[in-house]
C-alpha positions in Angstrom: 55.6 -7.0 -43.1 57.0 -8.3 -46.3 55.9 -6.4 -49.5 53.4 -9.3 -50.3 51.8 -9.1 -46.9 51.4 -5.4 -47.0 49.8 -5.5 -50.3 47.1 -8.2 -49.1 46.6 -6.1 -46.0 45.8 -3.0 -48.0 43.6 -4.8 -50.3 41.7 -6.4 -47.3 41.2 -2.7 -46.0 40.0 -1.5 -49.5 37.7 -4.6 -49.5 36.3 -3.6 -46.1 35.9 0.0 -47.0 34.0 -0.8 -50.3 31.7 -3.1 -48.4 31.0 -0.5 -45.7 30.1 1.9 -48.4 27.8 -0.5 -50.0 26.3 -1.1 -46.6 25.7 2.7 -45.9 24.1 3.1 -49.5 21.6 0.2 -48.9 20.8 1.5 -45.4 20.2 5.1 -47.0 18.0 3.5 -49.7 16.0 1.7 -47.3 15.7 4.9 -45.2 14.8 7.0 -48.2 12.0 4.5 -49.2 10.7 4.2 -45.6 10.5 8.0 -45.3 8.9 8.3 -48.6 6.2 5.6 -47.8 5.8 7.5 -44.2 5.4 10.8 -46.2 2.7 9.5 -48.7 0.7 7.8 -45.7 0.8 11.0 -43.6 -0.3 12.9 -46.7 -3.1 10.5 -47.3 -4.2 10.9 -43.6 -4.1 14.6 -43.5 -5.9 14.8 -47.0 -8.7 12.6 -45.2 -8.7 14.7 -42.2 -8.8 17.9 -44.2 -11.6 16.4 -46.1 -13.7 15.5 -43.2 -13.0 18.7 -41.4 -14.7 20.5 -44.3 -17.8 18.5 -43.4 -18.2 20.2 -40.2 -18.9 23.6 -41.8 -22.3 25.1 -40.7 -24.4 24.9 -43.9 -27.8 25.0 -42.0 -29.4 28.4 -41.1 -30.8 28.7 -37.6 -34.0 30.7 -39.0 -36.7 28.2 -40.0 -38.5 29.0 -43.2 -41.9 27.8 -43.9 -43.6 28.5 -47.2 -47.1 29.7 -47.2 -50.0 27.6 -48.3 -51.9 30.0 -50.3 -55.4 29.2 -51.5 -57.9 31.1 -53.6 -60.4 32.6 -51.2 -63.6 34.6 -51.4 -63.6 37.2 -48.8 -66.8 38.5 -47.2 -67.0 42.4 -46.8 -64.2 44.7 -47.6 -60.6 43.3 -47.3 -57.1 45.0 -48.0 -54.0 43.0 -49.0 -51.8 42.4 -46.0 -48.8 42.7 -48.3 -49.2 45.9 -50.6 -52.0 47.4 -48.3 -54.1 48.0 -51.2 -57.9 47.1 -51.5 -59.0 43.7 -52.8 -61.5 44.3 -55.4 -64.3 41.9 -56.7 -67.1 39.8 -55.2 -65.5 36.5 -55.4 -62.1 35.1 -55.4 -60.6 38.4 -54.6 -57.3 37.0 -53.4 -55.6 34.1 -51.4 -55.3 33.0 -48.0 -52.7 30.9 -46.1 -54.8 27.9 -45.3 -53.1 24.5 -44.7 -55.0 21.1 -44.8 -57.5 20.7 -42.0 -56.5 24.3 -41.0 -53.2 22.9 -39.7 -50.3 25.3 -40.8 -52.6 28.1 -41.5 -51.3 31.7 -40.4 -54.2 33.2 -42.2 -52.3 35.9 -44.3 -54.7 37.5 -47.0 -53.0 38.9 -50.0 -53.6 39.5 -53.8 -52.7 36.5 -55.9 -50.0 38.5 -57.6 -48.7 39.8 -54.2 -48.3 36.0 -53.1 -45.5 35.4 -55.3 -43.3 38.3 -53.5 -44.2 37.4 -50.0 -41.4 35.7 -48.0 -41.4 32.3 -46.7 -42.2 33.2 -43.2 -45.5 31.4 -42.5 -45.8 31.0 -38.6 -49.1 29.0 -38.0 -51.6 30.2 -35.5 -51.1 27.8 -32.4 -54.7 27.5 -31.8 -54.8 25.8 -35.2 -52.1 23.3 -34.3 -54.3 20.8 -32.4 -51.8 17.9 -32.3 -48.1 17.2 -31.7 -48.1 13.7 -33.4 -48.9 13.5 -37.3 -48.3 17.3 -37.4 -45.6 18.6 -40.0 -42.4 19.1 -38.1 -41.7 22.6 -39.4 -45.2 23.6 -38.9 -44.8 22.3 -35.1 -41.7 24.1 -34.4 -42.8 27.4 -36.0 -45.9 27.3 -34.1 -44.3 26.7 -30.7 -41.3 29.0 -31.5 -38.8 26.2 -30.9 -35.9 24.6 -32.3 -37.0 20.8 -32.1 -40.6 19.2 -31.5 -40.9 19.2 -27.6 -41.6 15.6 -27.7 -38.2 14.7 -29.0 -36.6 16.9 -26.3 -38.6 15.6 -23.4 -38.3 11.9 -24.5 -34.6 12.0 -25.0 -33.9 13.8 -21.8 -36.2 11.2 -20.0 -34.4 8.2 -21.4 -30.9 9.7 -20.9 -31.7 10.4 -17.2 -32.8 7.0 -16.2 -32.5 4.4 -18.9 -29.5 4.8 -21.2 -28.0 1.7 -19.9 -31.4 -0.3 -20.1 -30.8 -3.6 -22.0 -32.3 -3.5 -25.4 -33.0 0.0 -25.4 -35.2 1.0 -28.5 -35.2 -2.6 -29.6 -37.6 -3.8 -26.9 -41.1 -2.6 -27.5 -43.1 -1.2 -24.5 -46.9 -1.9 -24.0 -48.8 -0.4 -26.9 -51.7 0.9 -25.0 -49.2 3.0 -22.6 -47.5 4.2 -25.7 -50.7 5.5 -27.1 -51.3 7.3 -23.6 -48.2 9.2 -24.0 -49.1 10.2 -27.5 -52.5 11.2 -26.3 -50.9 13.2 -23.2 -48.5 15.2 -25.8 -51.5 15.9 -28.1 -53.4 17.3 -25.1 -50.8 18.9 -22.8 -47.9 19.4 -25.0 -44.8 20.5 -23.0 -46.7 20.0 -19.8 -47.2 16.3 -20.6 -46.0 14.3 -17.6 -43.8 11.3 -18.7 -41.7 10.8 -15.5 -41.0 7.6 -13.9 -43.9 8.2 -11.5 -46.2 7.8 -14.4 -44.4 5.4 -16.8 -42.1 3.2 -15.0 -40.8 1.3 -18.0 -38.4 3.0 -20.1 -39.4 1.2 -23.1 -42.6 3.1 -23.2 -41.0 6.4 -23.7 -38.5 4.9 -26.4 -41.7 3.6 -28.1 -43.5 6.9 -27.9 -40.5 8.7 -29.5 -40.2 6.1 -32.1 -44.0 6.6 -32.8 -43.6 10.2 -33.2 -41.1 9.8 -36.1 -43.2 7.1 -37.7 -46.3 9.4 -37.6 -44.7 12.3 -39.4 -46.5 13.2 -42.5 -43.1 14.1 -44.1 -40.5 11.9 -42.6 -37.4 13.2 -40.6 -35.1 12.3 -43.6 -37.4 13.8 -46.2 -38.8 12.4 -49.6 -36.7 15.0 -51.4 -33.4 13.9 -49.6 -34.3 10.1 -49.6 -32.6 9.3 -53.2 -29.5 11.2 -52.2 -29.0 9.3 -49.0 -29.7 5.8 -50.9 -26.9 6.8 -53.3 -24.7 7.7 -50.5 -25.1 4.2 -48.6 -23.9 2.4 -51.7 -20.5 4.4 -52.1 -17.7 2.1 -51.0 -15.1 4.8 -50.4 -15.3 6.0 -46.8 -14.5 9.6 -47.4 -16.6 9.9 -50.5 -19.5 8.2 -48.7 -19.1 10.9 -45.8 -19.4 13.7 -48.4 -22.2 12.2 -50.0 -24.2 12.1 -46.7 -23.2 15.6 -46.0 -24.6 16.5 -49.3 -27.8 14.6 -48.4 -28.1 16.7 -45.0 -27.9 19.9 -47.1 -31.4 19.0 -48.8 -33.1 18.8 -45.4 -35.4 21.6 -44.1 -33.5 23.3 -41.1 -36.1 22.2 -38.6 -35.6 18.5 -39.7 -31.8 18.7 -39.7 -31.6 20.2 -36.1 -33.8 17.5 -34.9 -31.7 14.6 -36.6 -28.5 16.2 -35.3 -30.1 16.2 -31.7 -31.4 12.5 -32.2 -28.1 11.4 -33.7 -26.0 12.8 -30.8 -28.3 10.9 -28.4 -28.0 7.6 -30.3 -24.2 8.2 -30.3 -24.4 8.4 -26.4 -26.6 5.1 -26.5 -23.7 3.4 -28.2 -21.2 4.4 -25.8 -23.2 2.4 -23.3 -23.6 -0.6 -25.3 -21.6 -2.8 -22.9 -24.8 -2.6 -20.8 -27.5 -1.9 -23.1 -26.3 -4.2 -26.0 -27.2 -1.5 -28.7 -24.3 -0.5 -31.0 -24.8 1.7 -34.1 -25.7 -1.4 -36.5 -28.5 -2.5 -34.1 -29.7 1.2 -33.9 -29.6 1.5 -37.6 -31.8 -1.6 -37.8 -34.6 -0.1 -35.5 -34.2 3.5 -36.7 -33.8 3.1 -40.7 -37.3 2.5 -41.4 -38.7 4.8 -38.7 -36.6 8.0 -39.9 -36.8 7.4 -43.8 -39.5 6.0 -46.2 -39.2 5.3 -49.9 -41.3 7.9 -51.8 -44.0 6.0 -53.9 -41.8 2.9 -54.6 -43.1 -0.5 -55.4 -43.0 -3.0 -52.3 -40.1 -4.8 -53.8 -37.8 -1.7 -54.3 -38.8 -0.5 -50.8 -38.1 -4.0 -49.3 -34.4 -3.8 -50.9 -34.1 -0.1 -49.5 -34.2 -1.4 -45.9 -30.5 -2.6 -46.0 -29.4 1.0 -47.2 -31.7 2.6 -44.7 -29.9 0.8 -42.0 -26.5 1.7 -43.3 -27.4 5.5 -43.6 -28.7 5.6 -40.0 -25.4 3.6 -38.9 -23.2 6.2 -40.8 -24.9 9.3 -39.2 -24.5 7.9 -35.8 -20.8 6.9 -36.3 -19.8 10.2 -37.8 -22.4 12.5 -35.9 -19.3 14.7 -34.6 -18.2 15.1 -38.2 -21.4 15.6 -40.2 -23.2 17.8 -37.9 
């Protein structure tokens, strides 16, 4: 080639090399940006998973505590303190006796008034004083029967899952009220021997109605008055992870028997939602049904209680959807 042509060729090669280098730099920059974004995304997801995993710790003891309900009592004849074993002196009001309202929750422990402050929270009601299943304090019932959960909850859920979990409108459709009342009377009369099989109650909505009635009749709701404000605050949080943490904190406020029963119920309702193609009951629909059933506003005015219904639904919906994380 002539000298001029050689120069042009060389310059062309330089230009091509320069362009290639710039192209490589741009690709490297894009790649670095991509990996940085991916790293940040992966970190945020990992952080979220770790935070959610920490919610699965077992905060609730399996031992159910029940506080003694001591009342000043006048004992007839000589009596000794069942805590310190010393004589209870005096003619009237010699000590205190564990006696619940209407005798329900009465374990009958007799102690000095000063000893009552040192007695552990191990009240176990005498079964003969627990006359009912419905309208009985939940912890009192499980302590008296030495069970993890009320038998009405276990038996109704087992019956529903064995023959009615795909029934359209499950929990939304009401059963015949007189037959629901019959189921209630059967549990109050026969306890765990109550017959709620298909041979006696063919309509599954009677069993779902009886279960909802049990929760409505609890003197202290399943989600207790003490925990209610915390759950209301949790429902109003917009960040998903923080909302889950707040619900977890609310669960810590529940008595162990209440938490165990709620856990069992939410696992059941989760299984109901897994059949929503047949029963048409998703978590939102179940939240509408169970929100006011499981939690009640403690001494709020009518307008505030009405406004709370929306958040009650959201609480139950969150508990169902995140049952595997929260419990």
